[in-house]
N, C-alpha and C positions, 0 to 999 in steps of 0.2 A: 598786438604781438603774442603769440600764444606764451602759455605761462610753463617755464620750464620744469616744475616744481608741481607735479600731480596732487590732486586733493588726496588725504589721508581717509577717502570714507569707506574704501575697501571696494574689491569686486564683487560678483556676485555669488561667489563662496563665504564670503566674509561677511557680507549683510544680508539679511533675508528679513524683510518686515513682517513675513507672518508667524516668526517664532521668536522667542525671548532667549534659544538658547544660541552659544558659539556653532559656528560650524563644524567644528573638529570632536563637537558631543554630537550632533546631529549625522555624521559621518558615520561614527561608530556603532550608531543603532541600525543603520542599514545593513540588511542580508548580505548585498554585494559585495560589502567591505569584509565581511568575515569568510564568504565564499573565496573573495579571492588572497585573503591572507592563510587560507587552509591549503589552497593550491602553491602559493609562496612558501609555505612551510614544508609541504610536502616534495618538492621540487629540490628544495637546500638541503632536506634529509637525504634523499637520493643520492644527490652531488657529492654529500660529504660521506655518507656511508658505503659511496661506489669508489673512493680514493680518485676523485677527480675525473670519475666516469672514465679510468682507465680499463674496470674491469668489466670486460664486454661479455656476454655468457657466449660459449660455443666457439671461440677463440682459440688458438692454441697461445700457450705462454711462450713469448720468443726470448731467445739467450740474450742479456744485456750484451751491447756494444764495448767492444774492449775499447780503454781509453787511447791507446797508442797502436797503430798498427805493427803485426810481426814483421 
């Protein structure tokens, strides 16, 4: 019968026999991590600065829709 509780040895990201550092420390030294972090930060900045991407350049501002029809 198979064991319902897997061992706590960790997967490939948690255990690396070539290094004595934890995986999260090795990850933060990767240039791919920092490139991805920069892209995510830029995307979040654009999203916040454009007010939820509501300000599209070149579009006319539409008048607000009244709450009740006349």
